[in-house]
MIRO-247054 format. One line per field, with one value per residue (C-alpha): residue in one letter; x negated, y, z. Coordinates in steps of 0.02 Angstrom, whole numbers, always signed. Layout:
gugu = (A:...)
u = (X:...)
v = (Y:...)
w = (Z:...)
***
This chain:
gugu = (M:K:A:T:H:A:M:W:S:W:L:V:V:A:V:V:G:V:F:V:V:V:V:V:A:G:L:S:L:L:P:R:L:N:A:A:Q:R:V:L:D:H:G:K:P:V:F:S:Q:Q:R:V:A:G:D:R:A:G:I:T:M:I:S:H:A:V:N:T:L:N:P:V:V:T:P:R:G:G:A:A:A:E:V:P:A:L:V:A:F:V:S:G:K:T:G:L:S:Q:A:A:V:L:A:A:L:T:K:N:F:P:H:T:T:A:L:L:K:A:I:P:L:T:S:V:T:S:E:L:P:G:L:M:T:F:L:A:Q:I:L:H:A:T:P:A:Q:V:A:A:A:L:K:A:N:F:P:G:L:Y:Q:S:I:S:Q:L:P:Y:V:T:G:G:W:N:N:V:P:G:T:A:H:L:T:R:F:S:G:S:P:V:R:T:V:P:Q:V:R:T:Y:F:S:R:D:V:I:P:V:L:Q:D:Q:R:A:H:F:A:A:L:D:G:N:G:G:V:S:F:L:A:P:L:L:L:A:V:G:I:I:V:T:I:F:G:V:T:M:A:L:L:A:R:K:N:L:A:R:E:L:A:A:A:G:W:S:V:V:I:T:V:G:A:A:V:V:V:V:V:L:V:L:S:L:F:P:R:L:D:G:G:Q:N:L:L:D:Q:A:K:P:A:F:S:P:T:R:V:Q:G:D:A:A:S:V:T:M:V:S:H:V:V:D:F:A:N:P:V:V:T:P:R:G:G:A:A:A:E:V:P:A:L:V:G:Y:V:S:S:K:T:G:L:S:R:Q:A:V:L:A:A:L:T:K:K:F:P:H:A:T:A:L:L:E:A:I:P:L:S:A:V:T:S:E:T:P:G:L:L:A:F:L:A:K:A:L:H:L:S:T:A:Q:V:A:A:A:L:K:A:G:F:P:A:I:Y:Q:A:V:T:Q:L:P:F:V:T:N:G:W:Y:S:V:P:G:T:A:H:L:T:T:L:S:G:T:A:V:R:T:M:P:Q:V:R:T:Y:L:A:T:D:V:V:P:F:L:S:T:E:Q:G:D:F:K:T:V:D:T:T:W:P:R:L:P:V:F:P:P:L:L:L:V:V:G:I:I:V:I:L:Y:G:A:L:M:L:V:L:S:L:R:K:P:P:R:I:V:V:P:A:S:P:A:P:D:R:A:A:M:A:G:Q:R)
u = (+916:+987:+1012:+1199:+1191:+1040:+1158:+1298:+1208:+1134:+1322:+1367:+1210:+1291:+1452:+1384:+1339:+1472:+1586:+1473:+1517:+1699:+1672:+1608:+1710:+1892:+1838:+1806:+1651:+1543:+1691:+1714:+1516:+1503:+1630:+1584:+1389:+1467:+1547:+1404:+1266:+1413:+1459:+1251:+1233:+1416:+1383:+1219:+1151:+1134:+1304:+1417:+1347:+1383:+1553:+1595:+1518:+1625:+1770:+1765:+1721:+1888:+1978:+1921:+1992:+2134:+2171:+2139:+2272:+2409:+2465:+2463:+2507:+2694:+2813:+2814:+2645:+2723:+2590:+2696:+2830:+2694:+2645:+2784:+2800:+2598:+2638:+2784:+2691:+2548:+2677:+2773:+2600:+2545:+2678:+2628:+2754:+2742:+2685:+2553:+2471:+2466:+2390:+2252:+2217:+2224:+2082:+1987:+1998:+2067:+2039:+2102:+2258:+2280:+2254:+2400:+2517:+2459:+2543:+2620:+2532:+2691:+2783:+2586:+2617:+2788:+2734:+2632:+2734:+2810:+2621:+2572:+2744:+2691:+2511:+2560:+2690:+2564:+2438:+2519:+2493:+2561:+2555:+2455:+2328:+2306:+2282:+2152:+2084:+2091:+2009:+1838:+1820:+1866:+1843:+1841:+1995:+2077:+2044:+2104:+2272:+2293:+2246:+2359:+2522:+2452:+2399:+2582:+2691:+2608:+2557:+2673:+2725:+2569:+2605:+2553:+2559:+2766:+2699:+2531:+2554:+2400:+2326:+2464:+2602:+2655:+2686:+2529:+2632:+2558:+2377:+2364:+2413:+2293:+2163:+2212:+2203:+2028:+1968:+2050:+2055:+1937:+1798:+1783:+1784:+1614:+1548:+1629:+1568:+1411:+1298:+1395:+1369:+1189:+1179:+1275:+1179:+1014:+912:+980:+1141:+1281:+1299:+1127:+1223:+1345:+1218:+1127:+1252:+1286:+1128:+1092:+1245:+1212:+1049:+1103:+1224:+1106:+963:+1102:+1171:+976:+935:+1068:+1043:+862:+909:+1004:+832:+772:+689:+508:+515:+404:+514:+663:+574:+527:+692:+769:+636:+695:+882:+836:+715:+874:+998:+839:+863:+1045:+1023:+864:+973:+1111:+1001:+873:+996:+1087:+1235:+1348:+1339:+1322:+1481:+1584:+1530:+1588:+1738:+1754:+1717:+1865:+1983:+1947:+1929:+2065:+2220:+2085:+2086:+2252:+2305:+2446:+2331:+2194:+2310:+2353:+2171:+2129:+2305:+2261:+2067:+2156:+2223:+2087:+2010:+2152:+2108:+1947:+1948:+2066:+1963:+1783:+1798:+1887:+1790:+1634:+1542:+1451:+1629:+1638:+1830:+1776:+1670:+1801:+1946:+1893:+1826:+2005:+2085:+1968:+2001:+2180:+2156:+2076:+2184:+2326:+2255:+2312:+2195:+2143:+2260:+2397:+2356:+2346:+2491:+2598:+2533:+2562:+2740:+2801:+2675:+2629:+2576:+2486:+2401:+2357:+2265:+2152:+2126:+2061:+1935:+1810:+1871:+1699:+1723:+1878:+1760:+1645:+1820:+1861:+1725:+1780:+1980:+1975:+1883:+1998:+2158:+2082:+2053:+2213:+2291:+2184:+2131:+1980:+1912:+1960:+2123:+2154:+2123:+2237:+2378:+2346:+2343:+2496:+2608:+2548:+2459:+2469:+2389:+2261:+2203:+2202:+2097:+1978:+1952:+1900:+1742:+1688:+1743:+1672:+1513:+1486:+1545:+1401:+1310:+1422:+1335:+1269:+1251:+1061:+1016:+1208:+1165:+1287:+1250:+1158:+1026:+1121:+1092:+1294:+1279:+1429:+1587:+1648:+1490:+1566:+1726:+1654:+1566:+1725:+1817:+1672:+1582:+1686:+1852:+1798:+1723:+1857:+1958:+1825:+1797:+2007:+1963:+1832:+1906:+2052:+1955:+1832:+1976:+2124:+2033:+2042:+1947:+1905:+1708:+1675:+1706:+1575:+1430:+1493:+1557:+1357:+1288:+1384:+1354:+1161:+1178:+1255:+1141:+1006:+1051:+1119:+928:+855:+959:+920:+747:+754:+839:+739:+575:+607:+543:+622:+637:+521:+617:+532:+544:+533:+403:+470:+400:+249:+339:+314:+206:+219:+422:+380:+271:+388:+513:+397)
v = (+5318:+5298:+5144:+5126:+5164:+5066:+4906:+4946:+4964:+4778:+4707:+4751:+4654:+4525:+4524:+4525:+4355:+4291:+4372:+4250:+4109:+4140:+4129:+3984:+3875:+3989:+3953:+3763:+3809:+3640:+3504:+3603:+3631:+3440:+3385:+3487:+3402:+3243:+3278:+3339:+3194:+3058:+3169:+3216:+3065:+3067:+3239:+3204:+3263:+3092:+2999:+3154:+3129:+2945:+2976:+3084:+2946:+2797:+2907:+2928:+2738:+2710:+2825:+2741:+2575:+2672:+2725:+2562:+2467:+2579:+2554:+2386:+2337:+2376:+2389:+2579:+2601:+2594:+2466:+2322:+2412:+2460:+2311:+2241:+2418:+2409:+2252:+2315:+2455:+2359:+2251:+2405:+2482:+2300:+2222:+2081:+1995:+2002:+1844:+1848:+2014:+1916:+1778:+1885:+1962:+1818:+1757:+1897:+1946:+1831:+1928:+2086:+2000:+1873:+2030:+2103:+1974:+1953:+2139:+2172:+2097:+2099:+1956:+1859:+1883:+1809:+1657:+1613:+1510:+1419:+1381:+1316:+1226:+1158:+1112:+1025:+893:+844:+837:+747:+841:+976:+1184:+1216:+1062:+1150:+1305:+1225:+1150:+1284:+1395:+1262:+1222:+1405:+1518:+1670:+1634:+1571:+1768:+1847:+1748:+1793:+1957:+1991:+2022:+2156:+2240:+2225:+2226:+2377:+2476:+2602:+2579:+2574:+2509:+2605:+2772:+2827:+2982:+3018:+3179:+3293:+3449:+3532:+3417:+3322:+3132:+3003:+2833:+2747:+2702:+2835:+2956:+2892:+2906:+3094:+3130:+3062:+3147:+3302:+3329:+3216:+3225:+3405:+3455:+3334:+3444:+3618:+3596:+3527:+3676:+3770:+3595:+3589:+3762:+3730:+3541:+3652:+3748:+3630:+3615:+3688:+3612:+3679:+3843:+3819:+3741:+3896:+4036:+3945:+3956:+4145:+4186:+4077:+4140:+4338:+4332:+4260:+4389:+4519:+4492:+4459:+4618:+4706:+4655:+4681:+4877:+4890:+4908:+5050:+4952:+5000:+5102:+4976:+4815:+4881:+4929:+4754:+4700:+4825:+4753:+4571:+4637:+4710:+4543:+4433:+4550:+4534:+4367:+4343:+4468:+4364:+4200:+4259:+4334:+4223:+4061:+4147:+4126:+4228:+4144:+3979:+3987:+4067:+3921:+3820:+3907:+3875:+3699:+3667:+3762:+3664:+3497:+3501:+3416:+3269:+3231:+3233:+3085:+3041:+3068:+2968:+2827:+2858:+2859:+2691:+2614:+2678:+2588:+2431:+2432:+2489:+2308:+2238:+2305:+2280:+2098:+2043:+2129:+2093:+1876:+1958:+2100:+2021:+1836:+1888:+1869:+1698:+1670:+1664:+1506:+1425:+1443:+1301:+1189:+1196:+1143:+992:+964:+968:+854:+742:+707:+706:+634:+748:+820:+993:+1032:+962:+1051:+1222:+1208:+1172:+1302:+1421:+1367:+1384:+1524:+1639:+1787:+1673:+1580:+1723:+1839:+1653:+1686:+1876:+1858:+1924:+2103:+2151:+2027:+2147:+2283:+2196:+2167:+2353:+2424:+2280:+2287:+2483:+2441:+2292:+2400:+2549:+2443:+2360:+2514:+2624:+2736:+2786:+2726:+2909:+2908:+2754:+2807:+2997:+2859:+2741:+2898:+2993:+2828:+2686:+2812:+2695:+2558:+2699:+2721:+2569:+2538:+2687:+2677:+2495:+2517:+2632:+2486:+2338:+2430:+2510:+2369:+2315:+2461:+2628:+2779:+2917:+2802:+2766:+2849:+2806:+2692:+2639:+2730:+2599:+2582:+2466:+2517:+2544:+2512:+2411:+2421:+2290:+2392:+2549:+2495:+2431:+2597:+2688:+2559:+2529:+2695:+2847:+2825:+2769:+2931:+3019:+2909:+2897:+3079:+3147:+3180:+3276:+3364:+3409:+3484:+3604:+3649:+3687:+3751:+3951:+4077:+4032:+4005:+4180:+4253:+4204:+4294:+4472:+4426:+4375:+4532:+4645:+4578:+4588:+4743:+4825:+4727:+4803:+4979:+4969:+4896:+5034:+5163:+5078:+5075:+5256:+5315:+5195:+5278:+5452:+5518:+5595:+5790:+5881:+5960:+6106:+6147:+6358:+6401:+6473:+6661:+6699:+6738:+6907:+6917:+7108:+7066:+6928:+7000:+7134:+6999:+6958)
w = (-1046:-878:-776:-808:-987:-1019:-927:-1039:-1197:-1151:-1133:-1282:-1345:-1244:-1331:-1498:-1432:-1382:-1539:-1647:-1527:-1532:-1708:-1724:-1625:-1673:-1835:-1834:-1918:-1837:-1899:-2047:-2126:-2043:-2168:-2301:-2287:-2305:-2451:-2515:-2464:-2516:-2700:-2712:-2840:-2901:-2993:-3029:-3234:-3290:-3217:-3272:-3428:-3453:-3361:-3517:-3619:-3526:-3533:-3724:-3767:-3652:-3756:-3929:-3851:-3806:-3971:-4024:-3940:-3925:-4110:-4069:-3885:-3893:-4025:-3971:-4058:-4224:-4313:-4311:-4406:-4530:-4584:-4690:-4758:-4820:-4870:-4973:-5042:-5093:-5182:-5278:-5326:-5386:-5471:-5352:-5243:-5068:-5028:-5161:-5074:-4893:-4990:-5061:-4909:-4785:-4923:-4946:-4766:-4629:-4489:-4519:-4590:-4453:-4321:-4425:-4414:-4236:-4193:-4102:-3942:-3832:-3936:-3915:-3728:-3742:-3833:-3694:-3582:-3724:-3770:-3621:-3603:-3770:-3732:-3590:-3681:-3804:-3674:-3585:-3423:-3312:-3365:-3216:-3265:-3461:-3348:-3251:-3415:-3517:-3366:-3357:-3532:-3635:-3484:-3639:-3702:-3538:-3473:-3609:-3605:-3414:-3451:-3600:-3472:-3380:-3536:-3628:-3466:-3414:-3562:-3542:-3363:-3276:-3101:-2954:-3074:-3003:-2905:-3032:-3115:-3207:-3126:-3216:-3177:-3301:-3260:-3305:-3341:-3488:-3511:-3646:-3516:-3389:-3526:-3577:-3368:-3307:-3498:-3465:-3274:-3186:-3284:-3312:-3133:-3126:-3302:-3232:-3066:-3067:-3055:-2905:-2805:-2848:-2794:-2629:-2600:-2599:-2495:-2346:-2387:-2264:-2102:-2024:-2015:-1890:-1757:-1805:-1804:-1618:-1528:-1628:-1519:-1357:-1380:-1405:-1271:-1127:-1172:-1143:-1010:-926:-1010:-925:-744:-773:-851:-676:-596:-723:-832:-899:-1071:-1138:-1080:-1143:-1328:-1342:-1291:-1432:-1539:-1522:-1565:-1720:-1771:-1732:-1837:-1974:-1963:-1992:-2146:-2215:-2193:-2300:-2417:-2431:-2448:-2594:-2458:-2582:-2736:-2666:-2546:-2708:-2796:-2674:-2651:-2850:-2815:-2708:-2802:-2965:-2878:-2742:-2840:-2880:-2695:-2660:-2585:-2733:-2862:-2770:-2760:-2931:-2983:-2917:-2987:-3163:-3149:-3125:-3266:-3357:-3287:-3355:-3527:-3526:-3446:-3583:-3740:-3670:-3730:-3905:-3949:-4011:-4037:-3876:-3766:-3819:-3869:-4042:-4029:-3903:-4024:-4147:-3983:-3901:-4091:-4059:-3891:-3942:-4089:-3985:-3851:-3964:-4110:-4234:-4357:-4329:-4479:-4390:-4227:-4307:-4415:-4269:-4157:-4296:-4313:-4147:-4117:-4253:-4133:-4035:-4172:-4274:-4148:-4099:-4282:-4290:-4177:-4156:-4181:-4242:-4394:-4437:-4413:-4535:-4643:-4681:-4787:-4899:-4863:-4913:-5071:-5132:-5105:-5200:-5370:-5349:-5339:-5462:-5333:-5238:-5065:-5012:-5076:-5008:-4839:-4866:-4901:-4782:-4634:-4717:-4731:-4585:-4456:-4338:-4424:-4504:-4314:-4251:-4409:-4399:-4198:-4202:-4270:-4098:-3989:-4068:-4116:-3934:-3826:-3765:-3785:-3742:-3815:-3710:-3554:-3575:-3403:-3328:-3158:-3022:-2864:-2804:-2960:-3074:-3269:-3334:-3533:-3578:-3561:-3427:-3346:-3351:-3299:-3119:-3099:-3123:-3001:-2867:-2881:-2924:-2881:-2701:-2683:-2705:-2582:-2453:-2459:-2465:-2276:-2258:-2428:-2347:-2179:-2280:-2392:-2278:-2128:-2131:-2194:-2378:-2422:-2466:-2315:-2209:-2333:-2301:-2134:-2065:-2181:-2095:-1911:-1944:-2003:-1871:-1754:-1834:-1840:-1657:-1610:-1689:-1618:-1430:-1479:-1523:-1372:-1253:-1310:-1295:-1145:-1011:-1007:-853:-724:-666:-492:-464:-333:-159:-124:+6:+183:+214:+366:+419:+442:+548:+659:+689:+753:+888)
***
């Protein structure tokens, strides 16, 4: 190969190296893949199999709580209107007066009947200011002093009372969700809609994309690709220019062959990186992950997620003291009555009678707790109604479901809440990102608020960098593969040409001089 041809051949190699450097710089691969690596690093614990399974278990438990409360929180839930209709139904079927029906229910199932009398919970909220004023009057204190005394002496009751207005006030219009929508675009405003949004949109991203996330995170992640390509591009450029300069001086065939062998090796290395590191399926899966997760990382939804979890927190804080005896509020009710009795000189019965008369819904709610007692009474209540109505328990359940769907929903969902509140099914292996066990509903709430939603907020910027920078991830594997193959083929061709022996040039011999003619000339 002539020196000029060899020099240009090596300059082609240098151009390929420059092309690789331009691709890395022009497509912003360094910041893009570094951002992708940060998302992988921070998201790895969130996408772990145990946490994804725990997330589903947590949202399922939240769903049971929402299904229990939705019928009873506001009149819109329907259960409050069904209570008198249910009493009238039983009265009509048994021939007993409605007062007699209520008396029988109160005697045999006091907690359940009290809960029915307490709803809707918005009525409890409406009575709370008057209740605080009433207690202040009879205790000769200010409402602020009464609140302080409740907080100090009856913390469970105080927590539920102080959290209930947030629950009832925001149940059908969650603060901070004015612009929140599901991935399909439908609005998310109510607590049931928040539950559905997390259950059918957010959690499925974690479930459906866990395998893609794990594949993208494996084999060293993705951050090494950009510096690797940049280093290859720079080295190839320098190598090509160096060999071109040497080729100007008739580079030895052995040295030229060694140089082209290096070029082939570089091309092969690029191909190996693409194939051995499975860049095709990994980056295809990565793009799938980006596409499905993109709605979850939008600024509007990230803000709405935080507002939604805040509302869930209010619900949990309201319910936690009253769901089971462990919450503390149930033991505080008689203590509160005794406290007021001792301060006023009234008997306990007189205190309860005064509270019931002035604040019937609030007093009924106090008498209903713990809600686990309602769960315990439910089988007996169904059997009692079956006997009174001359029906089977299955027929009673069917009649309740058909005629009083809101009450039926609350009653049938409550056992899931009371039985699983302190041991949420499916969370046996769930931990916070710091490793703390997550088993109870308050712990599930804290995990969502301090780990899952902050991950979306923290990585929102990096996710946007990865998702919006052109081109899409599946472009890179075929691009790298084609570049690697072209380099291999080009290097092999040049290697063959450099090893070819130059053709031998035969110079014809000159004819012998004619000695006789030369002698005559003399």
